[in-house]
C-alpha positions as CSV (number, residue, x, y, z in Angstrom):
1,M,0.0,-0.2,0.0
2,T,1.6,3.4,-1.0
3,N,1.9,6.2,1.5
4,R,-1.3,7.9,-0.5
5,N,-3.7,5.3,-0.2
6,L,-2.9,4.7,3.6
7,A,-3.3,8.2,4.3
8,T,-6.7,7.7,2.4
9,V,-7.3,4.5,4.5
10,C,-6.8,6.4,7.6
11,T,-8.6,9.5,6.5
12,F,-11.8,7.4,6.0
13,V,-11.5,5.8,9.4
14,L,-10.8,8.6,11.5
15,A,-14.2,10.3,9.8
16,A,-16.1,7.1,10.4
17,V,-15.3,7.1,14.3
18,A,-15.9,10.9,14.5
19,T,-19.2,10.4,12.9
20,I,-20.1,7.2,15.2
21,T,-18.9,9.0,18.2
22,V,-21.1,12.0,17.2
23,H,-24.0,10.2,17.2
24,A,-23.5,8.0,20.1
25,Q,-23.0,11.6,22.0
26,A,-26.4,13.2,20.4
27,S,-28.5,10.1,21.3
28,R,-27.9,9.6,25.1
29,T,-30.5,9.9,27.6
30,Y,-30.0,10.1,31.1
31,V,-32.6,8.3,33.3
32,D,-32.4,9.7,37.1
33,G,-29.7,11.8,35.8
34,R,-27.8,13.9,38.0
35,S,-25.9,16.9,37.5
36,G,-24.3,19.7,39.4
37,A,-21.5,20.2,41.8
38,D,-23.7,19.8,44.6
39,G,-21.7,17.6,47.0
40,N,-24.9,15.7,48.5
41,I,-26.0,14.2,44.8
42,P,-23.9,11.2,44.1
43,P,-22.1,11.5,41.2
44,Y,-24.1,9.1,38.4
45,S,-27.0,8.6,36.7
46,G,-29.7,5.8,37.2
47,A,-29.1,4.6,33.6
48,V,-28.1,5.6,30.5
49,L,-30.0,5.2,27.4
50,V,-28.0,4.8,23.9
51,G,-30.1,4.1,21.2
52,D,-32.3,1.2,22.0
53,T,-29.9,0.0,24.9
54,L,-30.1,0.9,28.7
55,Y,-27.0,0.7,30.9
56,L,-28.1,0.3,34.5
57,A,-26.5,1.6,37.1
58,G,-26.1,-0.4,40.3
59,A,-29.0,-0.3,42.1
60,L,-29.5,-1.0,46.2
61,G,-32.4,-2.6,48.1
62,T,-32.2,0.5,51.0
63,D,-35.3,2.1,51.9
64,E,-35.8,5.8,51.7
65,N,-33.5,6.4,54.5
66,L,-30.8,4.5,53.0
67,E,-31.3,1.7,55.8
68,V,-31.3,-2.1,54.7
69,P,-34.5,-3.7,55.5
70,D,-34.2,-6.6,58.5
71,D,-35.8,-9.3,55.8
72,P,-33.7,-10.2,52.8
73,A,-36.7,-10.5,50.6
74,D,-37.9,-6.9,51.4
75,E,-34.6,-5.9,50.4
76,A,-34.4,-8.2,47.4
77,R,-37.9,-6.6,46.5
78,N,-36.2,-3.0,46.8
79,V,-33.8,-3.3,44.7
80,M,-35.9,-4.9,42.0
81,N,-38.2,-2.1,42.2
82,A,-35.2,0.3,42.1
83,I,-34.3,-1.7,38.7
84,R,-37.5,-1.6,37.5
85,S,-38.0,2.0,37.8
86,N,-35.2,3.1,36.0
87,V,-36.1,0.7,33.1
88,E,-39.8,2.0,32.9
89,A,-38.5,5.4,33.1
90,A,-36.6,4.8,29.9
91,G,-40.0,3.5,28.5
92,M,-39.0,0.0,28.6
93,T,-40.0,-3.4,30.9
94,M,-38.1,-5.7,32.4
95,D,-38.6,-8.7,29.9
96,D,-36.1,-5.8,27.6
97,I,-33.6,-6.6,30.3
98,V,-30.7,-9.3,28.8
99,S,-27.9,-9.0,31.1
100,I,-28.1,-8.7,35.1
101,Q,-25.3,-9.0,37.8
102,V,-26.2,-9.5,41.2
103,F,-23.2,-8.4,43.7
104,C,-24.3,-10.5,47.1
105,T,-22.6,-10.2,50.7
106,D,-24.2,-13.2,51.7
107,L,-24.4,-16.4,49.2
108,S,-26.4,-18.3,51.6
109,Q,-29.6,-15.7,50.6
110,Y,-29.2,-16.8,46.7
111,Q,-32.8,-18.8,47.3
112,A,-34.3,-15.9,49.0
113,F,-33.1,-13.5,46.0
114,N,-34.4,-15.7,43.3
115,D,-37.7,-16.0,44.8
116,V,-38.6,-12.5,44.9
117,Y,-36.3,-11.7,41.5
118,R,-38.2,-14.3,39.1
119,T,-41.6,-12.2,39.9
120,F,-40.4,-9.4,38.0
121,F,-40.3,-11.2,34.6
122,T,-42.8,-12.7,32.6
123,Q,-40.8,-13.7,29.6
124,E,-37.5,-15.4,29.2
125,Y,-35.0,-14.7,31.8
126,P,-31.7,-12.4,31.3
127,A,-28.4,-13.9,31.3
128,R,-27.3,-13.5,34.8
129,A,-24.3,-13.5,37.3
130,F,-24.2,-13.5,40.9
131,I,-21.2,-12.7,42.4
132,G,-20.1,-13.0,46.6
133,V,-18.7,-9.9,47.4
134,A,-17.4,-9.0,51.0
135,N,-18.9,-5.4,51.5
136,L,-21.7,-3.1,49.6
137,L,-22.3,0.6,50.4
138,F,-24.9,1.0,53.5
139,D,-23.9,-2.9,54.3
140,A,-26.3,-4.1,51.7
141,R,-27.0,-7.7,50.8
142,F,-27.5,-6.8,47.0
143,E,-26.3,-4.7,44.4
144,V,-27.9,-5.3,41.2
145,Q,-26.7,-3.4,37.7
146,G,-28.1,-4.6,33.8
147,I,-28.3,-4.0,30.6
148,A,-31.6,-3.9,28.6
149,I,-32.4,-3.5,24.9
150,K,-35.7,-2.5,23.6
151,R,-37.8,-5.3,21.8
């Protein structure tokens, strides 16, 4: 390949990357977006919608006072309700979720989580990982994050 041809190819590739980048930036929608310099507002959005794909931030099952319920099932319900809230705010349903990661500080709560989790879906279940971790914020047992793609 000559230097001229290489330069043409490089110019084409750079133009394509710039076009893709501009399109991706222009099509972002922030769900439960947080902005500003207020130190009391956590520095993240609940979800980001890019095209038909929704990227869900990690959610905890704490109550409105950031306290963890005594019953693991109540905490699991809270965390899945938080996920559902962000999914629905983006105009999707829980059945649009394609991938979920569950972080859990006590793997003996696997079945308690599953008993609640299965009630949130009416079609196929998303791909999922259930990952044991040492600690979560606010001493939560569960944190859930995921990806949804509009059907």
